[in-house]
ZALUMBA-504181 format. One record per residue: residue number from 1; chain; x, y, z of N, C-alpha, C, CB in turn. Coordinates in nm, 3 decimals, m for minus. Glycine has a CB too. Example, Ala and Ser with C-alpha at 12.3 -4.5 7.8 and 13.67 -1.06 7.14 Angstrom:
BEGIN
+-----+------+---------+---------+---------+---------+---------+---------+---------+---------+---------+---------+---------+---------+
! pos ! unit !    n_xx !    n_yy !    n_zz !   ca_xx !   ca_yy !   ca_zz !    c_xx !    c_yy !    c_zz !   cb_xx !   cb_yy !   cb_zz !
+-----+------+---------+---------+---------+---------+---------+---------+---------+---------+---------+---------+---------+---------+
!   1 !    A !   1.319 !  m0.569 !   0.780 !   1.230 !  m0.450 !   0.780 !   1.320 !  m0.330 !   0.780 !   1.131 !  m0.447 !   0.905 !
!   2 !    A !   1.285 !  m0.225 !   0.708 !   1.367 !  m0.106 !   0.714 !   1.290 !   0.003 !   0.787 !   1.408 !  m0.060 !   0.572 !
+-----+------+---------+---------+---------+---------+---------+---------+---------+---------+---------+---------+---------+---------+
This chain:
BEGIN
+-----+------+---------+---------+---------+---------+---------+---------+---------+---------+---------+---------+---------+---------+
! pos ! unit !    n_xx !    n_yy !    n_zz !   ca_xx !   ca_yy !   ca_zz !    c_xx !    c_yy !    c_zz !   cb_xx !   cb_yy !   cb_zz !
+-----+------+---------+---------+---------+---------+---------+---------+---------+---------+---------+---------+---------+---------+
!   1 !    A !  m0.500 !  14.908 !   4.186 !  m0.629 !  14.899 !   4.252 !  m0.679 !  14.756 !   4.241 !  m0.731 !  14.998 !   4.192 !
!   2 !    A !  m0.749 !  14.715 !   4.342 !  m0.809 !  14.582 !   4.340 !  m0.950 !  14.595 !   4.395 !  m0.724 !  14.478 !   4.422 !
!   3 !    A !  m1.044 !  14.540 !   4.324 !  m1.183 !  14.538 !   4.369 !  m1.221 !  14.392 !   4.391 !  m1.280 !  14.608 !   4.266 !
!   4 !    A !  m1.267 !  14.360 !   4.510 !  m1.304 !  14.222 !   4.539 !  m1.416 !  14.178 !   4.444 !  m1.349 !  14.207 !   4.688 !
!   5 !    A !  m1.414 !  14.050 !   4.406 !  m1.511 !  14.002 !   4.306 !  m1.657 !  14.037 !   4.336 !  m1.498 !  13.854 !   4.293 !
!   6 !    A !  m1.699 !  14.028 !   4.462 !  m1.839 !  14.057 !   4.494 !  m1.878 !  14.203 !   4.470 !  m1.867 !  14.021 !   4.638 !
!   7 !    A !  m1.779 !  14.292 !   4.466 !  m1.807 !  14.435 !   4.448 !  m1.786 !  14.481 !   4.304 !  m1.721 !  14.517 !   4.541 !
!   8 !    A !  m1.747 !  14.393 !   4.218 !  m1.720 !  14.430 !   4.078 !  m1.849 !  14.457 !   4.002 !  m1.639 !  14.320 !   4.008 !
!   9 !    A !  m1.833 !  14.533 !   3.895 !  m1.944 !  14.568 !   3.804 !  m2.048 !  14.656 !   3.873 !  m2.010 !  14.442 !   3.750 !
!  10 !    A !  m2.004 !  14.729 !   3.977 !  m2.095 !  14.817 !   4.047 !  m2.047 !  14.960 !   4.053 !  m2.117 !  14.766 !   4.186 !
!  11 !    A !  m1.943 !  14.992 !   3.976 !  m1.892 !  15.129 !   3.971 !  m1.783 !  15.161 !   4.071 !  m2.003 !  15.221 !   3.992 !
!  12 !    A !  m1.735 !  15.058 !   4.144 !  m1.632 !  15.084 !   4.246 !  m1.503 !  15.132 !   4.181 !  m1.605 !  14.955 !   4.329 !
!  13 !    A !  m1.458 !  15.065 !   4.079 !  m1.333 !  15.104 !   4.012 !  m1.345 !  15.244 !   3.954 !  m1.296 !  15.003 !   3.902 !
!  14 !    A !  m1.457 !  15.273 !   3.892 !  m1.479 !  15.405 !   3.833 !  m1.476 !  15.514 !   3.943 !  m1.616 !  15.409 !   3.758 !
!  15 !    A !  m1.535 !  15.486 !   4.060 !  m1.534 !  15.582 !   4.171 !  m1.393 !  15.602 !   4.226 !  m1.628 !  15.536 !   4.283 !
!  16 !    A !  m1.318 !  15.493 !   4.240 !  m1.180 !  15.504 !   4.288 !  m1.095 !  15.584 !   4.190 !  m1.119 !  15.364 !   4.309 !
!  17 !    A !  m1.112 !  15.558 !   4.063 !  m1.037 !  15.630 !   3.961 !  m1.073 !  15.778 !   3.962 !  m1.063 !  15.569 !   3.821 !
!  18 !    A !  m1.201 !  15.810 !   3.978 !  m1.243 !  15.950 !   3.982 !  m1.178 !  16.022 !   4.101 !  m1.397 !  15.961 !   3.991 !
!  19 !    A !  m1.171 !  15.956 !   4.216 !  m1.107 !  16.015 !   4.333 !  m0.958 !  16.035 !   4.308 !  m1.129 !  15.927 !   4.458 !
!  20 !    A !  m0.893 !  15.938 !   4.247 !  m0.750 !  15.949 !   4.216 !  m0.727 !  16.062 !   4.115 !  m0.696 !  15.816 !   4.160 !
!  21 !    A !  m0.815 !  16.075 !   4.019 !  m0.801 !  16.181 !   3.919 !  m0.817 !  16.319 !   3.984 !  m0.904 !  16.162 !   3.806 !
!  22 !    A !  m0.912 !  16.333 !   4.073 !  m0.929 !  16.461 !   4.144 !  m0.803 !  16.493 !   4.226 !  m1.053 !  16.456 !   4.237 !
!  23 !    A !  m0.747 !  16.391 !   4.292 !  m0.624 !  16.410 !   4.371 !  m0.512 !  16.459 !   4.280 !  m0.583 !  16.278 !   4.441 !
!  24 !    A !  m0.495 !  16.396 !   4.166 !  m0.389 !  16.436 !   4.071 !  m0.411 !  16.579 !   4.021 !  m0.385 !  16.339 !   3.951 !
!  25 !    A !  m0.534 !  16.608 !   3.982 !  m0.563 !  16.742 !   3.931 !  m0.539 !  16.849 !   4.036 !  m0.708 !  16.749 !   3.882 !
!  26 !    A !  m0.570 !  16.821 !   4.162 !  m0.550 !  16.919 !   4.268 !  m0.402 !  16.949 !   4.291 !  m0.614 !  16.871 !   4.397 !
!  27 !    A !  m0.317 !  16.863 !   4.242 !  m0.172 !  16.881 !   4.256 !  m0.106 !  16.922 !   4.126 !  m0.109 !  16.754 !   4.308 !
!  28 !    A !  m0.185 !  16.952 !   4.025 !  m0.131 !  16.999 !   3.898 !  m0.074 !  16.889 !   3.810 !  m0.026 !  17.099 !   3.924 !
!  29 !    A !  m0.103 !  16.765 !   3.841 !  m0.052 !  16.655 !   3.760 !  m0.136 !  16.643 !   3.633 !  m0.054 !  16.522 !   3.839 !
!  30 !    A !  m0.074 !  16.605 !   3.525 !  m0.143 !  16.601 !   3.396 !  m0.149 !  16.461 !   3.335 !  m0.077 !  16.695 !   3.299 !
!  31 !    A !  m0.101 !  16.362 !   3.410 !  m0.096 !  16.227 !   3.355 !  m0.107 !  16.125 !   3.467 !   0.035 !  16.205 !   3.275 !
!  32 !    A !  m0.174 !  16.017 !   3.440 !  m0.182 !  15.905 !   3.533 !  m0.122 !  15.784 !   3.463 !  m0.330 !  15.877 !   3.580 !
!  33 !    A !  m0.049 !  15.703 !   3.537 !   0.011 !  15.581 !   3.482 !  m0.023 !  15.463 !   3.570 !   0.165 !  15.596 !   3.468 !
!  34 !    A !  m0.025 !  15.346 !   3.512 !  m0.046 !  15.226 !   3.591 !   0.027 !  15.110 !   3.526 !  m0.197 !  15.194 !   3.606 !
!  35 !    A !   0.053 !  15.011 !   3.607 !   0.112 !  14.887 !   3.560 !   0.012 !  14.777 !   3.587 !   0.250 !  14.858 !   3.629 !
!  36 !    A !  m0.009 !  14.693 !   3.489 !  m0.090 !  14.573 !   3.512 !  m0.032 !  14.460 !   3.428 !  m0.241 !  14.598 !   3.476 !
!  37 !    A !  m0.058 !  14.338 !   3.471 !  m0.003 !  14.224 !   3.399 !  m0.088 !  14.197 !   3.275 !   0.002 !  14.098 !   3.490 !
!  38 !    A !  m0.022 !  14.172 !   3.163 !  m0.098 !  14.153 !   3.039 !  m0.187 !  14.030 !   3.039 !  m0.003 !  14.145 !   2.923 !
!  39 !    A !  m0.156 !  13.933 !   3.124 !  m0.237 !  13.811 !   3.129 !  m0.373 !  13.834 !   3.194 !  m0.162 !  13.702 !   3.204 !
!  40 !    A !  m0.388 !  13.944 !   3.266 !  m0.514 !  13.975 !   3.334 !  m0.607 !  14.045 !   3.234 !  m0.490 !  14.065 !   3.461 !
!  41 !    A !  m0.671 !  13.965 !   3.150 !  m0.751 !  14.020 !   3.041 !  m0.867 !  14.106 !   3.089 !  m0.803 !  13.909 !   2.955 !
!  42 !    A !  m0.933 !  14.066 !   3.198 !  m1.047 !  14.144 !   3.247 !  m1.003 !  14.282 !   3.294 !  m1.117 !  14.069 !   3.362 !
!  43 !    A !  m0.892 !  14.287 !   3.368 !  m0.847 !  14.418 !   3.415 !  m0.794 !  14.502 !   3.300 !  m0.738 !  14.402 !   3.522 !
!  44 !    A !  m0.727 !  14.440 !   3.204 !  m0.679 !  14.515 !   3.087 !  m0.796 !  14.577 !   3.012 !  m0.597 !  14.423 !   2.993 !
!  45 !    A !  m0.904 !  14.503 !   2.996 !  m1.023 !  14.555 !   2.928 !  m1.086 !  14.669 !   3.008 !  m1.126 !  14.443 !   2.906 !
!  46 !    A !  m1.087 !  14.655 !   3.140 !  m1.144 !  14.761 !   3.224 !  m1.062 !  14.889 !   3.213 !  m1.150 !  14.715 !   3.371 !
!  47 !    A !  m0.930 !  14.877 !   3.221 !  m0.846 !  14.996 !   3.211 !  m0.860 !  15.061 !   3.075 !  m0.700 !  14.960 !   3.237 !
!  48 !    A !  m0.868 !  14.982 !   2.971 !  m0.885 !  15.039 !   2.838 !  m1.019 !  15.113 !   2.829 !  m0.877 !  14.929 !   2.729 !
!  49 !    A !  m1.123 !  15.054 !   2.883 !  m1.255 !  15.118 !   2.882 !  m1.255 !  15.249 !   2.961 !  m1.361 !  15.023 !   2.938 !
!  50 !    A !  m1.165 !  15.261 !   3.058 !  m1.156 !  15.381 !   3.139 !  m1.060 !  15.484 !   3.080 !  m1.111 !  15.345 !   3.279 !
!  51 !    A !  m1.011 !  15.458 !   2.959 !  m0.932 !  15.558 !   2.888 !  m0.781 !  15.541 !   2.894 !  m0.964 !  15.688 !   2.939 !
!  52 !    A !  m0.732 !  15.434 !   2.954 !  m0.588 !  15.410 !   2.958 !  m0.547 !  15.339 !   2.829 !  m0.547 !  15.327 !   3.083 !
!  53 !    A !  m0.432 !  15.377 !   2.776 !  m0.382 !  15.312 !   2.656 !  m0.242 !  15.257 !   2.682 !  m0.380 !  15.409 !   2.537 !
!  54 !    A !  m0.206 !  15.156 !   2.609 !  m0.073 !  15.098 !   2.621 !   0.025 !  15.186 !   2.544 !  m0.069 !  14.950 !   2.568 !
!  55 !    A !   0.133 !  15.226 !   2.612 !   0.233 !  15.310 !   2.546 !   0.370 !  15.243 !   2.542 !   0.244 !  15.442 !   2.618 !
!  56 !    A !   0.390 !  15.138 !   2.619 !   0.515 !  15.064 !   2.613 !   0.495 !  14.925 !   2.675 !   0.628 !  15.140 !   2.686 !
!  57 !    A !   0.582 !  14.837 !   2.637 !   0.588 !  14.705 !   2.700 !   0.720 !  14.699 !   2.775 !   0.575 !  14.587 !   2.594 !
!  58 !    A !   0.717 !  14.649 !   2.893 !   0.836 !  14.643 !   2.979 !   0.871 !  14.497 !   3.004 !   0.813 !  14.718 !   3.113 !
!  59 !    A !   0.994 !  14.463 !   2.982 !   1.041 !  14.328 !   3.012 !   1.143 !  14.336 !   3.125 !   1.104 !  14.260 !   2.885 !
!  60 !    A !   1.140 !  14.239 !   3.212 !   1.230 !  14.235 !   3.327 !   1.300 !  14.100 !   3.332 !   1.153 !  14.263 !   3.460 !
!  61 !    A !   1.426 !  14.102 !   3.363 !   1.500 !  13.978 !   3.386 !   1.560 !  13.988 !   3.524 !   1.611 !  13.955 !   3.277 !
!  62 !    A !   1.520 !  13.898 !   3.611 !   1.574 !  13.896 !   3.748 !   1.708 !  13.825 !   3.748 !   1.474 !  13.827 !   3.846 !
!  63 !    A !   1.803 !  13.885 !   3.813 !   1.937 !  13.827 !   3.821 !   1.951 !  13.749 !   3.951 !   2.045 !  13.937 !   3.811 !
!  64 !    A !   2.028 !  13.644 !   3.949 !   2.047 !  13.566 !   4.073 !   2.130 !  13.648 !   4.174 !   2.118 !  13.431 !   4.042 !
!  65 !    A !   2.098 !  13.627 !   4.299 !   2.173 !  13.694 !   4.406 !   2.299 !  13.610 !   4.431 !   2.086 !  13.709 !   4.538 !
!  66 !    A !   2.412 !  13.674 !   4.421 !   2.539 !  13.604 !   4.441 !   2.608 !  13.656 !   4.565 !   2.630 !  13.620 !   4.318 !
!  67 !    A !   2.661 !  13.565 !   4.642 !   2.730 !  13.608 !   4.764 !   2.878 !  13.619 !   4.744 !   2.702 !  13.513 !   4.876 !
+-----+------+---------+---------+---------+---------+---------+---------+---------+---------+---------+---------+---------+---------+
């Protein structure tokens, strides 16, 4: 999810999350997951405040494309 800076701190993210949670619940889902970059401290704090917790760290190594 991305909220434009002018709309932040007004409950937009919380409303979007509530709609996503209702969608999940209506389909019998019991868990929500998200990926965010650890360098984005503001978004990490927002997700934590909304009840998301870190359960793993993922590292990726891109391989060169060889012809």
